[in-house]
N, C-alpha and C positions, 0 to 999 in steps of 0.2 A: 538447611536448618530453618525452622519456622521463625519469622520475625517476632520479637518480643520487646516490651517496654522495660527499661531499667530505671529504678528509682532508689534513692538513698533515704533510709529512715534515720532521723537524728535523735529521736526519743522513742521510748517504749510505746507510747501512745501512737506515734507515727507507724511503727512496725505493726502493731496490732491492727490498726485501721487498714493498712495495705494488705495484710495477710487474711483479713476477713473477706476480701474480694475474691471472686471465683478465678481460678487459673493463675493464682499468684503463689510463688514459691520463694521462701527465704534463701538467701545466699550469704555465707560468711566466708569460710576458707574455700569452699567450692570444690574440694578434692574429690567428692563423689558426684555431685550434681553436674559439674561441667562435663565429665565423662559421659553421663547419661544423656545430656543434651546433644553431645556430638553424635551419639548413636541413635538419636531421636526416640529414645525410651522416655525421656522427660521432654515435654514441649510446652513449657509454661508461657502464658500470655504476658506475664510480668514477673520480673525479678525484684525482690525487695532486699536491698543490701542493708544488713543489720549491723555492720561493723562499727558504726559510730554511735550505737545505742549505749555502749558501756558494757558492764558485766564481764570484764576481763580480769578482775582481781581474784587473788587467792588469799583468803583471810581466815584467821582463827575465829571460832565461834565461842559464845559465852560459856557453853557447856564442855569445852575442851576438844570439840571436833574441828572440822575444817570445811570451809565454804569455797567451792571452786566455781568461779563465774562461767556462764555458758560460753563466753567468747575467749576464755583462757585457752591458749593453744595447747596441744598435746605435749609439745616440748616443754613449755613452761610448767605444766603439771608434773611431768615425769621427773624433772630435775629439781622441783621445789624441795627445800630441805625437810619440811615436815612430811611430805609424801614419802620421800626416801626413808625417813627415820621411822615413821609411825604407820605408814600404809604401803610397805614395799611391794605388796602384791599388785597394787595399781600401777606403780612405776614399771614393774616387770611386764605387765600386760601391755601397756602402751608401747614399750620398747620392742615388744615382740610383734607389733602390729603393722608397721609400715616403715618406709625409708625416712631418713632424717628430714629430707625436703618436704615430704608430706606431713610429718609431725609438726614442722614449723608453721604450716598453714591450717591444718585441721583443728577444729575447735571442740570443746566439750559437748556443746549442744548438737553440733553437726555430726559428731561421732555417734552419739546416741541415736540420731535419726537416719543414719546411713542405710541404704537399701541393699537387698540381697544381690549377690553376684551370680545367681542361677543362670546357666547358659540360655535357658528359654526366656527368661525375663530380659536378658541383655540383647536378645536378637529379635527385632521387630517382625521378622518373617516366621517366627515360631509361635505356637499357641501358649498363652500364659494368662491365667485368670487374674494374677496380680496386676499385670499391665493392661489387659483387656478383659474385663469381667465377662464370663460366659464363653470364652474361647477355648477353655480346657487347660489342663496341666500336662504339657508335653513331657515333663520329667518322669511322671509316674511310669510310663512305658518306654522311656527313652534313656538318655545319659543321666544317670542318677548318682554318680560316684561321690559327689560332695554333699549329697542331700540328706534330709532329716530322717531320723529313725524314731523320734519322740514327738508327740503333740501334733502329728500330721492330720490332714483331712483329705478327702477325695478331691478337694479343690486345689490343694497346694502342698508340696513337700519341700519347699525352699528352706534354707537355713539363714539365720541372722549371721552376718559375716564378722562382726566386730570382736575385739579383744577387751577393750576398756570396760564395756558394760558387763562383761562376765566378772571382772574383778569388783566392780561396783556392786554387783549382786551379792557376791560373797561377803562384802563389807557391810551389807544392808544399808546402802546409801538411799538418799531421798532426792527426788527431782522436784524442783520448784518451777512453777508455771504461772504466767500472768497474761492477761489480755488487755492491759492498759488501765482497767478499772478494778479488777479483782485478782487475787492470787490464790493458788491452791498448791498443795504438796502431795506428791504421789510416791510411794515406795518404788524404787527402781525395779524391784521384782515384779511390779504391776504395770510398769510403763509400756512395755511392749506387749503386743497381742498375739495369740495363736491364730492360725489361719481360719479355722472353722469354715463357714460359708462365705466369709468376706475377707479373703486374703489380701485385698488391696488396702485394708485398714491395718496399719502396721504398729500404731501406737495410740495413746489416749489423747493426743493433742487435737483440739477442736479448731475450726477456722477462727483466725484472729488471735490464737494463743502462741506464746513464745516461751521457750525455756529460758529462765534467767540464771539458774545456778543448780549445782548439785552439792548437797551437804553430806559429809561423812560423820558418823558418830564418834565419840571419843575413842581413842585407840585402846586395843586390848593387848594382852600379852600373847605368848605362844609363838608359833611359827606361821609365816605366810609364804605360800608358794604359788607360782603360776607355771603350769606345764602346758606346752602347745605341741601337739603332734601334727606334722604337716609333711607334704611330699618332698619339700626341699628345705634346707636349713635357714633360708632367709626370705622374708616377705612373701609368704604364701598363706592362704587362708587355712584355718584349722580344719583338720579332719576330726580331731577331738581336742578340746582344751579344758583344763580344770584350774579354777582358782580356789585355793584352800586357806582357811584360817583355823588353826588347830592348837588347842591348849591341852596340856597334860597336868594332872594332879594326882600324886600318890600312885603313879603307875597306871592310872586310868585316864581315859579321854574325858576331859571336862568341857570342851567346846569343839564343835566340828561344823563350821559353816563352809559349805561347798557350792560352787556354781559351775556350770558346764557350758562350753561353747562347741559349735560345730555339730550339735546333735538335734537342734530344734529350730523353729521359726523365731525363737527368742532365747536369750540366755536362760538356761534351764536351772531352776532351783526347786528341790523337793525337800520340804522340812522333815519328811520321814527318815531321810538318810541320817540327819543329826540325831533323831530319836533312836535310831538303831545303834549309833556309835557311842553316844555320851553315856558315861558311867561304866563302860566296858574296858577290859584289858585288850590292847591291840593284838590281833592275831590274823593269820591268813583266813581263818574261817569267818571271823568278824567282817573282814574286808569283802569276802565273798557275799555275805549277807547284805552288806551295804550296796554292792553291785547288783544284787538281785532286786533290791528296791528301786535303784536307779533305772534298771532296764525292764522293769515290769511293763508290759504293753509295748515294748520296742518292736518296731517292724522295719525290716529292710525291703528294698525295692530292686533286688538283684545285684546291681553293681555296688551298692553301698551296704550289702549284708556284712561285710568285714568290719563295719563300724561297731557292731554289737560286741564281738570279742575284744576289739581294740579299746573300746570304752572300759570294759571290765579290767583289762590289763593296765591301762593308764590309771584308773582309780586305785588299783592295788599299789602301783608304784608310788603314787602321790601320798597315799595314806601311810605307807611304810616309811617314806622319807620324813613326812611331817611328824609322825609320832616319835620317830627316833630323834629328830632334831629338837622337838619340844620336851623330850623327857628330861 
């Protein structure tokens, strides 16, 4: 492993100053980063430990929502009384995502910034534009079973591996970012990037910026579901996952916020799906129309062709359950 310098940030300004330096990477729980360093996928010159900066609180907001600090652990978030009562889709997604030991260490900010588990990215002997720009994407003509069918490019077909961010997308959460001097807020639906020609750019963070919190809007009624289809029943990455927030009024769908994991380089949210569903009476034909919207432009790469019908069936199942439960 390449030698590196280890420094502890005690304030946000310290963290921002460290992270503005080249080859510096933030570390909090380290549940993803340490694995990547062992494999020499990540070789930072300096680690900036941000655990003493703060931002671990989970607090009510003035408008009735909830603020989750960037250093709040996944365990703390999943078991928080308000998350369980008002945002159960988030608790379910976190609990579906990893072992208890990992949840005890993983943080909100780190979870959002976790990197793909693509076989070619994780193996430094294989070509990967995300790890080594210009080397090619080995997955396109290689082992692509877990890979993306939406939002891909000729440079990368990797998927975003997380569960938490899929639920945050369905809940229309906001990510708060600071650099020590200024702060900005980004909808979580815009935080992650599609690969395009620059697959190594995975999110909107700039050098010197730190995630400080995620805020959830005030809770809504209806039903919240998280369904994760995977190869084994525990602690595997999603082939397809769906986070859904659905409300019914007078026998018709009044709200349908859906986000999808396992299908793209980022948690996938398409507002046209809600436009298709809202105001309509639930039916198999309607769910088919929503699936048509979701899968418009979907492309398989041989081994992952099965994801297209799997996503359709999973969306049918989630919408059937959600509309029945919310009725």
